[in-house]
TIBAPA-155339 format. One record per residue: chain; residue in three letters; x, y, z of N, C-alpha, C, O, CB in turn. Coordinates in steps of 0.1 Angstrom, whole numbers, plus 5000, padded with zeros to 4 digits. Each point is the difference from the previous one (the first is absolute). Glycine has a CB too. Example, Ala and Ser with C-alpha at 12.3 -4.5 7.8 and 13.67 -1.06 7.14 Angstrom:
<atoms>
<cadena = A&residuo = ALA&n_u = 5132&n_v = 4943&n_w = 5078&ca_u = 4991&ca_v = 5012&ca_w = 5000&c_u = 5009&c_v = 5012&c_w = 5000&o_u = 5010&o_v = 5000&o_w = 5007&cb_u = 4971&cb_v = 4988&cb_w = 5005>
<cadena = A&residuo = SER&n_u = 5015&n_v = 5023&n_w = 4981&ca_u = 5009&ca_v = 5011&ca_w = 5000&c_u = 4992&c_v = 5011&c_w = 5008&o_u = 5005&o_v = 5011&o_w = 5001&cb_u = 5007&cb_v = 4983&cb_w = 4977>
</atoms>
This chain:
<atoms>
<cadena = A&residuo = MET&n_u = 6117&n_v = 7648&n_w = 9458&ca_u = 4995&ca_v = 5012&ca_w = 5003&c_u = 5011&c_v = 5008&c_w = 5004&o_u = 4998&o_v = 5012&o_w = 5001&cb_u = 4980&cb_v = 4979&cb_w = 5006>
<cadena = A&residuo = GLU&n_u = 5036&n_v = 5004&n_w = 4997&ca_u = 5010&ca_v = 5009&ca_w = 5001&c_u = 5005&c_v = 5009&c_w = 4987&o_u = 5003&o_v = 5012&o_w = 5000&cb_u = 5003&cb_v = 4971&cb_w = 5018>
<cadena = A&residuo = GLU&n_u = 4993&n_v = 5008&n_w = 4973&ca_u = 5003&ca_v = 5001&ca_w = 4982&c_u = 4989&c_v = 5016&c_w = 4997&o_u = 5003&o_v = 5011&o_w = 4994&cb_u = 4998&cb_v = 4952&cb_w = 4998>
<cadena = A&residuo = ILE&n_u = 4986&n_v = 5033&n_w = 5015&ca_u = 4991&ca_v = 5019&ca_w = 4997&c_u = 5005&c_v = 5011&c_w = 5010&o_u = 4999&o_v = 5012&o_w = 4998&cb_u = 4976&cb_v = 4977&cb_w = 4996>
<cadena = A&residuo = LYS&n_u = 5032&n_v = 5004&n_w = 5018&ca_u = 5003&ca_v = 5012&ca_w = 5005&c_u = 5012&c_v = 5008&c_w = 4995&o_u = 5003&o_v = 5012&o_w = 5000&cb_u = 4987&cb_v = 4977&cb_w = 5017>
<cadena = A&residuo = GLN&n_u = 5018&n_v = 4999&n_w = 4977&ca_u = 5012&ca_v = 5007&ca_w = 4992&c_u = 4999&c_v = 5008&c_w = 4988&o_u = 5007&o_v = 5010&o_w = 4996&cb_u = 5003&cb_v = 4971&cb_w = 5012>
<cadena = A&residuo = LEU&n_u = 4981&n_v = 5015&n_w = 4986&ca_u = 4997&ca_v = 5008&ca_w = 4988&c_u = 4991&c_v = 5014&c_w = 5001&o_u = 5000&o_v = 5011&o_w = 4993&cb_u = 5002&cb_v = 4966&cb_w = 4997>
<cadena = A&residuo = ALA&n_u = 4991&n_v = 5019&n_w = 5023&ca_u = 4994&ca_v = 5012&ca_w = 5005&c_u = 5012&c_v = 5011&c_w = 5005&o_u = 4999&o_v = 5012&o_w = 4996&cb_u = 4979&cb_v = 4971&cb_w = 5013>
<cadena = A&residuo = ALA&n_u = 5030&n_v = 5014&n_w = 4997&ca_u = 5012&ca_v = 5012&ca_w = 5005&c_u = 5006&c_v = 5001&c_w = 4987&o_u = 5000&o_v = 5012&o_w = 4999&cb_u = 5006&cb_v = 4983&cb_w = 5027>
<cadena = A&residuo = LEU&n_u = 5001&n_v = 5000&n_w = 4962&ca_u = 5002&ca_v = 5002&ca_w = 4990&c_u = 4993&c_v = 5010&c_w = 4994&o_u = 5006&o_v = 5011&o_w = 4997&cb_u = 5000&cb_v = 4969&cb_w = 5006>
<cadena = A&residuo = LEU&n_u = 4982&n_v = 5018&n_w = 4995&ca_u = 4992&ca_v = 5010&ca_w = 4993&c_u = 4997&c_v = 5013&c_w = 5009&o_u = 4998&o_v = 5011&o_w = 4994&cb_u = 4990&cb_v = 4968&cb_w = 4993>
<cadena = A&residuo = ASP&n_u = 5013&n_v = 5020&n_w = 5027&ca_u = 4998&ca_v = 5015&ca_w = 5005&c_u = 5014&c_v = 5005&c_w = 4997&o_u = 4999&o_v = 5013&o_w = 4999&cb_u = 4983&cb_v = 4984&cb_w = 5020>
<cadena = A&residuo = TYR&n_u = 5027&n_v = 4999&n_w = 4980&ca_u = 5014&ca_v = 5008&ca_w = 4998&c_u = 5000&c_v = 5006&c_w = 4990&o_u = 5005&o_v = 5011&o_w = 4998&cb_u = 5007&cb_v = 4977&cb_w = 5012>
<cadena = A&residuo = MET&n_u = 4981&n_v = 5002&n_w = 4978&ca_u = 5002&ca_v = 5004&ca_w = 4985&c_u = 4990&c_v = 5016&c_w = 4999&o_u = 5001&o_v = 5011&o_w = 4994&cb_u = 5002&cb_v = 4958&cb_w = 4996>
<cadena = A&residuo = ILE&n_u = 4988&n_v = 5025&n_w = 5018&ca_u = 4987&ca_v = 5014&ca_w = 4997&c_u = 5010&c_v = 5013&c_w = 5007&o_u = 4999&o_v = 5012&o_w = 4995&cb_u = 4972&cb_v = 4973&cb_w = 5011>
<cadena = A&residuo = LYS&n_u = 5035&n_v = 5012&n_w = 5003&ca_u = 5005&ca_v = 5013&ca_w = 5008&c_u = 5010&c_v = 5004&c_w = 4989&o_u = 5001&o_v = 5012&o_w = 4996&cb_u = 4998&cb_v = 4981&cb_w = 5032>
<cadena = A&residuo = HIS&n_u = 5008&n_v = 4996&n_w = 4968&ca_u = 5013&ca_v = 5005&ca_w = 4991&c_u = 4994&c_v = 5009&c_w = 4987&o_u = 5007&o_v = 5009&o_w = 4996&cb_u = 5009&cb_v = 4969&cb_w = 5011>
<cadena = A&residuo = ASN&n_u = 4974&n_v = 5018&n_w = 4987&ca_u = 4996&ca_v = 5004&ca_w = 4987&c_u = 4992&c_v = 5013&c_w = 5006&o_u = 4998&o_v = 5008&o_w = 4991&cb_u = 5002&cb_v = 4967&cb_w = 4993>
<cadena = A&residuo = ASP&n_u = 4996&n_v = 5027&n_w = 5025&ca_u = 4995&ca_v = 5013&ca_w = 5003&c_u = 5008&c_v = 5010&c_w = 5004&o_u = 4995&o_v = 5011&o_w = 5000&cb_u = 4989&cb_v = 4978&cb_w = 5004>
<cadena = A&residuo = GLU&n_u = 5028&n_v = 5010&n_w = 4999&ca_u = 5013&ca_v = 5008&ca_w = 5003&c_u = 5006&c_v = 5003&c_w = 4983&o_u = 5003&o_v = 5011&o_w = 4996&cb_u = 5004&cb_v = 4975&cb_w = 5033>
<cadena = A&residuo = HIS&n_u = 4993&n_v = 5002&n_w = 4966&ca_u = 5006&ca_v = 5002&ca_w = 4986&c_u = 4988&c_v = 5010&c_w = 4991&o_u = 5005&o_v = 5009&o_w = 4992&cb_u = 5008&cb_v = 4965&cb_w = 5010>
<cadena = A&residuo = ALA&n_u = 4977&n_v = 5026&n_w = 4998&ca_u = 4986&ca_v = 5007&ca_w = 4992&c_u = 5004&c_v = 5017&c_w = 5007&o_u = 5000&o_v = 5011&o_w = 4994&cb_u = 4975&cb_v = 4963&cb_w = 5007>
<cadena = A&residuo = GLU&n_u = 5029&n_v = 5024&n_w = 5011&ca_u = 4999&ca_v = 5015&ca_w = 5003&c_u = 5015&c_v = 5003&c_w = 4992&o_u = 5000&o_v = 5008&o_w = 4990&cb_u = 4983&cb_v = 4995&cb_w = 5037>
<cadena = A&residuo = GLU&n_u = 5027&n_v = 4991&n_w = 4976&ca_u = 5011&ca_v = 5004&ca_w = 4994&c_u = 5001&c_v = 5007&c_w = 4984&o_u = 5004&o_v = 5011&o_w = 4997&cb_u = 5002&cb_v = 4971&cb_w = 5020>
<cadena = A&residuo = VAL&n_u = 4988&n_v = 5006&n_w = 4973&ca_u = 4997&ca_v = 5003&ca_w = 4989&c_u = 4991&c_v = 5013&c_w = 4995&o_u = 5001&o_v = 5007&o_w = 4990&cb_u = 5004&cb_v = 4969&cb_w = 5011>
<cadena = A&residuo = LYS&n_u = 4985&n_v = 5025&n_w = 5010&ca_u = 4989&ca_v = 5014&ca_w = 4998&c_u = 5013&c_v = 5008&c_w = 5001&o_u = 5002&o_v = 5005&o_w = 4989&cb_u = 4970&cb_v = 4992&cb_w = 5022>
<cadena = A&residuo = GLU&n_u = 5038&n_v = 5007&n_w = 4999&ca_u = 5007&ca_v = 5010&ca_w = 5002&c_u = 5010&c_v = 5001&c_w = 4984&o_u = 5005&o_v = 5010&o_w = 4996&cb_u = 4993&cb_v = 4987&cb_w = 5034>
<cadena = A&residuo = TYR&n_u = 5003&n_v = 4991&n_w = 4961&ca_u = 5008&ca_v = 5002&ca_w = 4986&c_u = 4989&c_v = 5007&c_w = 4992&o_u = 5003&o_v = 5009&o_w = 4992&cb_u = 5012&cb_v = 4968&cb_w = 5007>
<cadena = A&residuo = ALA&n_u = 4970&n_v = 5018&n_w = 5004&ca_u = 4991&ca_v = 5007&ca_w = 4989&c_u = 5004&c_v = 5017&c_w = 5003&o_u = 5006&o_v = 5008&o_w = 4993&cb_u = 4970&cb_v = 4970&cb_w = 5008>
<cadena = A&residuo = ASP&n_u = 5020&n_v = 5024&n_w = 5010&ca_u = 5003&ca_v = 5014&ca_w = 5005&c_u = 5010&c_v = 5009&c_w = 4993&o_u = 4998&o_v = 5012&o_w = 4996&cb_u = 4997&cb_v = 4978&cb_w = 5023>
<cadena = A&residuo = ARG&n_u = 5019&n_v = 5002&n_w = 4981&ca_u = 5013&ca_v = 5009&ca_w = 4995&c_u = 4995&c_v = 4998&c_w = 4983&o_u = 5000&o_v = 5010&o_w = 4993&cb_u = 5025&cb_v = 4982&cb_w = 5029>
<cadena = A&residuo = ALA&n_u = 4973&n_v = 4996&n_w = 4975&ca_u = 5001&ca_v = 5003&ca_w = 4984&c_u = 4992&c_v = 5011&c_w = 4998&o_u = 5004&o_v = 5007&o_w = 4991&cb_u = 5001&cb_v = 4970&cb_w = 5002>
<cadena = A&residuo = LYS&n_u = 4982&n_v = 5027&n_w = 5013&ca_u = 4991&ca_v = 5008&ca_w = 4997&c_u = 5008&c_v = 5014&c_w = 5003&o_u = 5001&o_v = 5008&o_w = 4991&cb_u = 4978&cb_v = 4975&cb_w = 5014>
<cadena = A&residuo = THR&n_u = 5025&n_v = 5018&n_w = 5007&ca_u = 5009&ca_v = 5015&ca_w = 5003&c_u = 5012&c_v = 5000&c_w = 4989&o_u = 5004&o_v = 5011&o_w = 4997&cb_u = 4991&cb_v = 4988&cb_w = 5032>
<cadena = A&residuo = LEU&n_u = 5009&n_v = 4992&n_w = 4966&ca_u = 5008&ca_v = 5001&ca_w = 4989&c_u = 4996&c_v = 5004&c_w = 4985&o_u = 5006&o_v = 5000&o_w = 4990&cb_u = 5004&cb_v = 4985&cb_w = 5025>
<cadena = A&residuo = GLY&n_u = 4977&n_v = 5016&n_w = 4987&ca_u = 4991&ca_v = 5001&ca_w = 4986&c_u = 4996&c_v = 4990&c_w = 4987&o_u = 4996&o_v = 5003&o_w = 4989&cb_u = 5014&cb_v = 5014&cb_w = 5017>
<cadena = A&residuo = ASN&n_u = 4993&n_v = 4970&n_w = 5001&ca_u = 4999&ca_v = 4990&ca_w = 4994&c_u = 4985&c_v = 4994&c_w = 5002&o_u = 4999&o_v = 4992&o_w = 5009&cb_u = 5027&cb_v = 5007&cb_w = 4991>
<cadena = A&residuo = GLU&n_u = 4965&n_v = 5003&n_w = 4993&ca_u = 4985&ca_v = 4997&ca_w = 5005&c_u = 4998&c_v = 4985&c_w = 4996&o_u = 4995&o_v = 4991&o_w = 5006&cb_u = 4994&cb_v = 5035&cb_w = 4989>
<cadena = A&residuo = GLU&n_u = 5018&n_v = 4972&n_w = 4992&ca_u = 4995&ca_v = 4985&ca_w = 4995&c_u = 5009&c_v = 4987&c_w = 5012&o_u = 4996&o_v = 4990&o_w = 5006&cb_u = 5002&cb_v = 5021&cb_w = 4962>
<cadena = A&residuo = ALA&n_u = 5015&n_v = 4996&n_w = 5032&ca_u = 5006&ca_v = 4994&ca_w = 5014&c_u = 4989&c_v = 4996&c_w = 5011&o_u = 4995&o_v = 4989&o_w = 5002&cb_u = 5025&cb_v = 5027&cb_w = 4994>
<cadena = A&residuo = HIS&n_u = 4977&n_v = 4999&n_w = 5011&ca_u = 4992&ca_v = 4998&ca_w = 5010&c_u = 4986&c_v = 4990&c_w = 5000&o_u = 4996&o_v = 4993&o_w = 5009&cb_u = 5015&cb_v = 5030&cb_w = 4994>
<cadena = A&residuo = ALA&n_u = 4983&n_v = 4979&n_w = 4983&ca_u = 4987&ca_v = 4995&ca_w = 5000&c_u = 5004&c_v = 4982&c_w = 4997&o_u = 4992&o_v = 4992&o_w = 5005&cb_u = 4993&cb_v = 5036&cb_w = 4985>
<cadena = A&residuo = ASP&n_u = 5025&n_v = 4967&n_w = 5004&ca_u = 5007&ca_v = 4988&ca_w = 5005&c_u = 5002&c_v = 4994&c_w = 5010&o_u = 4995&o_v = 4989&o_w = 5004&cb_u = 5010&cb_v = 5017&cb_w = 4984>
<cadena = A&residuo = ILE&n_u = 5005&n_v = 5003&n_w = 5020&ca_u = 4999&ca_v = 4995&ca_w = 5013&c_u = 4992&c_v = 4999&c_w = 5006&o_u = 4998&o_v = 4990&o_w = 5008&cb_u = 5015&cb_v = 5014&cb_w = 4993>
<cadena = A&residuo = ALA&n_u = 4979&n_v = 5005&n_w = 4999&ca_u = 4984&ca_v = 4998&ca_w = 5010&c_u = 4991&c_v = 4991&c_w = 4999&o_u = 4992&o_v = 4996&o_w = 5009&cb_u = 5007&cb_v = 5022&cb_w = 4990>
<cadena = A&residuo = LYS&n_u = 5002&n_v = 4979&n_w = 4989&ca_u = 4992&ca_v = 4986&ca_w = 4991&c_u = 5007&c_v = 4988&c_w = 5009&o_u = 4994&o_v = 4991&o_w = 5006&cb_u = 5005&cb_v = 5020&cb_w = 4965>
<cadena = A&residuo = GLY&n_u = 5013&n_v = 4990&n_w = 5029&ca_u = 5006&ca_v = 4990&ca_w = 5004&c_u = 4999&c_v = 4995&c_w = 5018&o_u = 4999&o_v = 4989&o_w = 5004&cb_u = 5014&cb_v = 5019&cb_w = 4972>
<cadena = A&residuo = VAL&n_u = 4989&n_v = 5006&n_w = 5033&ca_u = 4992&ca_v = 5003&ca_w = 5011&c_u = 4986&c_v = 4992&c_w = 5002&o_u = 4999&o_v = 4990&o_w = 5007&cb_u = 5012&cb_v = 5032&cb_w = 4990>
<cadena = A&residuo = ALA&n_u = 4979&n_v = 4983&n_w = 4997&ca_u = 4987&ca_v = 4992&ca_w = 4996&c_u = 5000&c_v = 4985&c_w = 5000&o_u = 4992&o_v = 4991&o_w = 5005&cb_u = 5004&cb_v = 5028&cb_w = 4982>
<cadena = A&residuo = LEU&n_u = 5015&n_v = 4979&n_w = 5007&ca_u = 5000&ca_v = 4983&ca_w = 4999&c_u = 5003&c_v = 4994&c_w = 5008&o_u = 4996&o_v = 4990&o_w = 5004&cb_u = 5007&cb_v = 5010&cb_w = 4979>
<cadena = A&residuo = LEU&n_u = 5010&n_v = 5007&n_w = 5024&ca_u = 5005&ca_v = 4994&ca_w = 5015&c_u = 4991&c_v = 5002&c_w = 5011&o_u = 5000&o_v = 4991&o_w = 5009&cb_u = 5022&cb_v = 5014&cb_w = 4985>
<cadena = A&residuo = ILE&n_u = 4970&n_v = 5005&n_w = 5008&ca_u = 4990&ca_v = 4998&ca_w = 5006&c_u = 4985&c_v = 4989&c_w = 4998&o_u = 4993&o_v = 4994&o_w = 5008&cb_u = 5019&cb_v = 5029&cb_w = 4995>
<cadena = A&residuo = GLN&n_u = 4988&n_v = 4977&n_w = 4984&ca_u = 4990&ca_v = 4988&ca_w = 4998&c_u = 5003&c_v = 4987&c_w = 5002&o_u = 4991&o_v = 4992&o_w = 5002&cb_u = 5002&cb_v = 5021&cb_w = 4984>
<cadena = A&residuo = SER&n_u = 5023&n_v = 4983&n_w = 5012&ca_u = 5001&ca_v = 4989&ca_w = 5000&c_u = 5002&c_v = 4996&c_w = 5018&o_u = 4998&o_v = 4989&o_w = 5004&cb_u = 5009&cb_v = 5012&cb_w = 4967>
<cadena = A&residuo = ASN&n_u = 4998&n_v = 5011&n_w = 5038&ca_u = 4998&ca_v = 4998&ca_w = 5013&c_u = 4989&c_v = 4997&c_w = 5006&o_u = 5001&o_v = 4993&o_w = 5010&cb_u = 5013&cb_v = 5019&cb_w = 4989>
<cadena = A&residuo = ASP&n_u = 4974&n_v = 4993&n_w = 4997&ca_u = 4989&ca_v = 4998&ca_w = 5004&c_u = 4994&c_v = 4985&c_w = 4997&o_u = 4993&o_v = 4994&o_w = 5007&cb_u = 5006&cb_v = 5031&cb_w = 4991>
<cadena = A&residuo = MET&n_u = 5007&n_v = 4970&n_w = 4988&ca_u = 4998&ca_v = 4984&ca_w = 5001&c_u = 5005&c_v = 4993&c_w = 5012&o_u = 4993&o_v = 4993&o_w = 5007&cb_u = 5008&cb_v = 5007&cb_w = 4970>
<cadena = A&residuo = LEU&n_u = 5012&n_v = 5004&n_w = 5025&ca_u = 5008&ca_v = 4992&ca_w = 5012&c_u = 4995&c_v = 5001&c_w = 5011&o_u = 5001&o_v = 4991&o_w = 5009&cb_u = 5017&cb_v = 5011&cb_w = 4983>
<cadena = A&residuo = LYS&n_u = 4973&n_v = 5012&n_w = 5010&ca_u = 4993&ca_v = 5001&ca_w = 5013&c_u = 4991&c_v = 4993&c_w = 5001&o_u = 4999&o_v = 4993&o_w = 5011&cb_u = 5005&cb_v = 5026&cb_w = 4991>
<cadena = A&residuo = GLN&n_u = 4985&n_v = 4979&n_w = 4988&ca_u = 4987&ca_v = 4992&ca_w = 5000&c_u = 5006&c_v = 4984&c_w = 4998&o_u = 4993&o_v = 4991&o_w = 5004&cb_u = 4989&cb_v = 5031&cb_w = 4983>
<cadena = A&residuo = ALA&n_u = 5031&n_v = 4974&n_w = 5009&ca_u = 5004&ca_v = 4986&ca_w = 5000&c_u = 5001&c_v = 4999&c_w = 5016&o_u = 4993&o_v = 4990&o_w = 5005&cb_u = 5022&cb_v = 5007&cb_w = 4972>
<cadena = A&residuo = ARG&n_u = 4993&n_v = 5013&n_w = 5032&ca_u = 5005&ca_v = 4996&ca_w = 5011&c_u = 4987&c_v = 5002&c_w = 5012&o_u = 5002&o_v = 4995&o_w = 5011&cb_u = 5024&cb_v = 5012&cb_w = 4979>
<cadena = A&residuo = LYS&n_u = 4962&n_v = 5000&n_w = 5005&ca_u = 4989&ca_v = 5000&ca_w = 5011&c_u = 4993&c_v = 4984&c_w = 4996&o_u = 4994&o_v = 4993&o_w = 5009&cb_u = 5000&cb_v = 5039&cb_w = 4993>
<cadena = A&residuo = ARG&n_u = 5008&n_v = 4963&n_w = 4985&ca_u = 4996&ca_v = 4987&ca_w = 4997&c_u = 5007&c_v = 4988&c_w = 5011&o_u = 4993&o_v = 4990&o_w = 5003&cb_u = 5004&cb_v = 5020&cb_w = 4970>
<cadena = A&residuo = LEU&n_u = 5013&n_v = 4993&n_w = 5032&ca_u = 5010&ca_v = 4989&ca_w = 5008&c_u = 4994&c_v = 5002&c_w = 5014&o_u = 5004&o_v = 4993&o_w = 5010&cb_u = 5020&cb_v = 5009&cb_w = 4975>
<cadena = A&residuo = GLY&n_u = 4970&n_v = 5006&n_w = 5016&ca_u = 4994&ca_v = 5005&ca_w = 5014&c_u = 5011&c_v = 5004&c_w = 5009&o_u = 4998&o_v = 5004&o_w = 5011&cb_u = 4982&cb_v = 4982&cb_w = 4987>
</atoms>
């Protein structure tokens, strides 16, 4: 049971950490767009979407741990 609590705590940390990074990377996408590089903007935006999708899976796993 203690190991589950530890794993849950680690996931809580990673979820928050990843959310913060996703927000930061969104700013990079905006910067690329402002600089006129639409292709880089699109690539970065796709990366952000994947980060969010990955974090959603971590959130699902966290819920399953209780």
